[in-house]
N, C-alpha and C positions, 0 to 999 in steps of 0.2 A: 863230541860230534864232529864228523869230517867237515873240512872247509867247503863252503859252497852249498851246504845242506842245512835245512831248518825243519823244525817240527810244526805241523799244522794239524788241527783237529777238523775232521769232516763229519757231517751228518750223514748217516747211512740211508736215511729216507729221502732227503731232497738234495743232498750234495752241498749244503751250506758250509762255508769255511769260516774258521775262527782261530785266532792265535792261542786261545786257551780253552780248556774244557768247560762246558756248560751243561747243566742238568736238563734244561729244556731248550729245544732248537728255536731260535727266533723266526726261522723261515716257515717251518711246517707245524710248529707247536708240539712236536713229539718229544717224549721223555726218554732219557738215557740212550740216545742214538749216536752220540759223538764218539769217534774212535780216532786215535792218534796215528798220523802217517808222516813219514819222512819224505820230503820233496827236495829236489835240487833247485838252487837259485839260478836264475838266468844269467848267463855270462854277457860280457859287453858285446861280443860278436853276435850273439843271438838277438840282443836288443837292436843293434845296428841293422841286422837283416830284416827285423820286423818293421823298422822305420822306412827302409827302402821299399818294402812290399806295400806299406800303407800309402806312400807317395805315388806309387804306380797304379793304385786302384782307380777304376773309372766308374762313374755313375751315369745312368741313362734315364731319360724321362719315360714315363709309362707308355706314352703314345708310340715310341720307337721300338718297343719290344714286340717281336714277332711271336705269334701263337704257334705252338708245336703240339701235336697230338701225341699222347702217351703210346708208346709201342708196347704191346702186351704179348706175352708168350703163354700159350695154354699149357697147363700141366697134365692134360688128359684126365683130370679128376674134376668132374663138374662141381662137386661139393666144395672143393678147395678153391676153384676158380670163382665160385659164387661169393665166398667169404673175402677173397682178395679183390673183388670188384670187377672180375672179368678176365683175370690172368695176372701173370707176373709183369710188372712194369720195369722197363729197362732202367738201370741205375737206382733201383729202389732197395731199401733195407728193411727186412722183415724179421721181427723178433717172435719166436715161438716158445711159449712157456707152458708148464704143466707139471703135475706130480711125477715122481720117479716111477718108471714102468708104465706110464700111461700110453706111450706110443709115439713120442715126438721124433725120435731117431728113425723109427720104422716108417713114419709118414714121409719124412724128408728123403729117405733112401728110395721109397717108391716114386717120389717126384723125380729124383735123379734117374731112375730107371726109365720112366716115361720120356723124359727129355733126351736121354741118350739114344733112344730108339729113333728120334727125329734128327740125329746127328748134331745135337746141340752140345757144345763143349761145357762139361760140368766138372768142377773140382770139389771133391768132398774132403774137408779137413777135419780130422778128429783129434782131440786132445785127451780123450777118455778111453778109447778102445784101440786095440792093435789092428793091423791090417787083417790078421787071421780072424779076429772076432767080427769084423765088418763082413768078411767073406762068408762066414757062417750064416749071418742074417740075410745076406744077399742071395744065397742059394735057396733059402726058404721062400724068398719073395718071387724070384723068377730069373730070367735071362737078362743080362745087361749088355749094352753096346760098348764099343771100344772108345767112344767119346767121353766116357766117365773115367776120371783119374782120381786116385786116392792118395792122401798124404796124412801121415801121423806126425804132427808138429804142434808145439805150443809157443814157439818164439815168433813174435809178430814180424820181426825183421826178415827172418827166413821165409815166412808166409808171403810177405809182400814181394820178395824177390821171385818166388815161385809164380805168383800171380802175374808179375811183369813178364816172366819168360813164357808161361803157358797161354796167357791171355784168354781165360775162359769167359763164357757168357754168364754162367751161374756159379756161385760159390756158396757152399754150406759150411758153417762153422759150428762144430759140436764139441764143446760148448764155450760160451764167452767167459765163463768163470775159470776155465783152465788156461786161457791165453795170458801172456805177460809181455810187457814192453820193457826192454832193458833200460830205457831212460827213466823209468819209475822204479824206485828202490823198494817199494812195498811188495808183499807176497801176492801171488796170483789169487784172484777172487776177492781182493780187497776193494774198497771204494775207489781208490785212485787207479788201480789197474783196470778195473771194469770200465771206468769212465774213459780213460786214455785209450784203451784198446778199442772201444767202440768208436772213439773219435778217429783213430787211424783207419779202421774199416770203412767208416763213413766217407773219408777222403778218397779211398780207393773206389768205392761205389759211385760217387758223384763225379770223380775225376776221370775214370776209365769207362763209365757207363756199364758197370757190372752189377747184376742183381745179386744181393747177398742175403742168405738166410742165416739167422743166428739162433741157436738153442740156448735158452736161459733157465737156470735152476730156479725153483720157487722156495719160499720160506714156509713155515708151518701155517702162516696165515693165508697162504695161497697166492701171494704176489711174487713177482720176479725178484730174486735176491739181488742185492747191490743197491746203488743209489737210485732214487726215483727218477733222476735226470736221464737214466738209460732209456726209459720208455718215451721220454720227450725227444730224444735224439733220433730215434728210428722213425721210419715212415709208417710202418704197420706193426701192430701188436696183436698176436693171436694167442688165445688160451685154449689148451686142451682140458676139457672137463669130463667128469665121470669117474666111476669107481673102476680102478684097474683090474679088479676081480670080476667085473661084469663085462658083457660082450660089447656094449655100445659106448661110443665116445662122441662128445660134442665139441666141435671146433668153433669157437666164438671170436669174432673180431671186436676187440676193445677199442682200438684206434686204427684208422685207415685214412691216409691222405688222398687215396685214389679211389675211394668207394664208400659204401655205407658201413656204419659201425654196428648195425642191428642184425646183420645176416649171421646165420649159423650153418655149419655143415655137420651132417650126421654120418658116422662111420661105425662099422661093426668089425671088431677084432677077431680074426680067424687065424688058422694055422699058417696060411700063406700071406699074412699081412692084413692091412686095413682094406675093407670093402665098403664102397659107398652105399648109403641107404637113401634112395631117391625119393621114397615116400615115407617120411618119418611117422606120419599119422597112423599108418597101418600097424607098425610095430608098437607104437605107444598104446594102442587099443587092444592089442593081442592079449588074450587071457582075461579079458574083462568078465567078471562074474555076472551070471544071469539071475535076475530077481532078488539081488541083495540090496538092502537099504544102505544109504550113505555113499552111494556111488553115482556120479554123473559125469558126462562128457562135456568139456568146455573147449573153447577155441582161443588160441593165442596167436599173435602175429610176431614173427621174428624177421624183421626187415620187410621183404615183400612176400614172405612165405607164410601161409596159414598152417598152424600145427594143431591138430586135435589131440587132446590129452585127457586122461581119466583122473578126476579129482575124487579122492576117497576121504571120508570122514568117519570117525567113531566117537560117539558121545555116550558116556555112561556115568552113573552117579559115583561120586568120590567117597571113599571110605575114610578119608582124612579131612582135617579141617581146611587145608589149602588145596584146591583142585589143581590138577596137573594139566598143562597145555603143551603140546608138542607139534611142531610143523616141520615137515621134510619136503624139500623141493620148492618151498615158497617162503615168503617173509613171515617170521614168527610174530612180529609186532602187528603186521597187517591182519593176521588171523585173530589176535586179541581184539583189535579194533572192530572187526566185523562181528565178533561175538558180543561185544558191548552194544552194537547197533541192534542185534537181534533181541537182546534183553530189553532195551529201552523202547524200541519201536514196535516190536511184535509181542512183547510180554513173555517171551520164553524164559523159563527159570534155568539158566545155565550157570548161575553162580556157584552151585554145589556139584557141578559135573566136570569130570575129566573130558578133555577134548583132544583128539589126535587127527591131524590133517596131513595127507600124503599125496604127492603128485606121482602117479605110477610111472615106471619106466626109468627112474633115476635122473630125470631132467629137471633143471631148475628154471622156474618161471616166476617173474615178478611183475608181469604186465597187469595193470588194473582191470583189464577186460575179464580176467578169470575170477574176479570178486563174486560175480553172480553164481558161478559154479561152486565156489567154496561155501557160499551161504546156503544154496540149495542142498548141497551134500550134508551140511550140518543139520539142517531142518529135517532132511530125510532120515538121518541116523537118530535124531532126537525123538521123532515121532514113529520111528521104525516103519516107515512107508517107502517102499522102493520107487524109484523113478523109472519111467518107461525107457527101455534100452534104445529106442529109436529117437530119443530126445536129446538135443544139444542146446547149450546156452552160452551166452557171453554178454558182458555188460559191467560197467563200473558202478559200485555201490557207494553212495555218499553217507555222511553221518546222519542225515535226516531220514535215511531209509529210501531215498530216491535211487532209481536206476538210471545212470547217466549214459550218454551216447559214447561210442568208441569209433575209432577210425577204421576204414577199409571193411565196413560191414558186409558189403556185397561179395568180396572175395572170401570171407569166412563162410557165408551161406553157400556159395558155390562149392567150396571144399567139403562142407557137410553133406551136400546133395550127392557129390561124387562118391562118397563113402557109404551111401545108402541110408542116411538119416531122414526121418519123415517129418519131425517137428523141430522148430528152432525157436527158442525163447530168447528174445533180444530186446533192447530198449525201444520204447514206443517211438522215440524220435527217429531212430534208425529205420524202423519199419515204415514210417510215413514217407521217408525219403527214398524208399526202394520200390521198385516195381515187383509185382507178384512173380514168384519163381515156381515154375511147374515142377511137380514132384516133391515139394517140401512145403509144409504149412508154417507160416510165420506168425508167431504169437508175440505181440508187443506188450511190454509191461512198463509202467512208469514208476512203480515203487515195489517194495518187498512184499507188501500185502497182496498185490495182484499176483506175484509169482507164487506165493504160498497157496493162494486160493486155487491156482491152476493145478497145483500138485494134488489137491484133494479130489 
């Protein structure tokens, strides 16, 4: 091995370092995640420079620190601004992850187009596509301003020099797995390269006040490839969800230092790019069958936005000894738990039945407030009794069969009223705390027996 270099093992999940290979990581307890990397030893000059920097560092008491309000730049896309917390914060670093072909590059190129129309200097750096490929996509999206500059490069030293020369306000890196730092001897996309490259970009963002968007590849488990420390380093982590063969996409904020992490943005993929869906409830309920059993509308909250969705259930007798249970769009274990509650508290014989639960529209919802919708859909399918189409429900179901209160009940009811629903089944506690709403009947239930009796 060359002089000045040594071999260190890194955990691909959390970035834990070890001098030898280990089967289980002591940091994150994951198995078989250690990979070997060759790193350079620090020279005497580097150590002396670090000591000089440490001696010059100053500390300040909390009382002497002045408050500064974050400067935000609008992307002209309300759905994206909502997820970001109101717009792009100056000097922030945003990581965008998602499956291949989901629309990450298309979304960021549209953001660049909107910003360039306001004469905001944007630098789009691609390590995966050529300038001609980007031009083809850009012509499909629309017209771009001259303030947008393109660069095809993977060397971080070159990228840093270009940023110092051009001094853009917004930088897009597509993608972080293709960037490499010459000071790190490992291959692009490795744990060391991704971590060190992100560190260099973070220094650029914070030191020069430049907002940087980073595109990250995802693994087969759906998480961003590379060390887990990558998500801790950036300010905001956004995930693009949805089937790439379907028309609709969900942009979800997983981490946000400048806003809420519960907000989502809904987009529709069209020929000319991504189009915002300002009222997701309407498209979630489009195509709902009339007079069919096992279908009910529930309300879930994503941040400050109520979303109405159709919960479908199909219960039928199993021809095998072990019944099959399937859940699409919601937690599989939660469905099994609710079915056990129905068997124990209501006496429904579901032990020999197959059960299939689906959230229509391809969206994933795990909020406890949709428990009542899942339960009513299962009962409706089991008894083959349809639920009135103008009825909506929400509420959390406990193991004792009680229907527990949920937050922001009034906003849910107002959204249901706006879309023309006439009856709302909700927890009794929430109904008592609310005033009567004209145009919609509020039905409070305290347990599952009350809810089932209402369906009769």
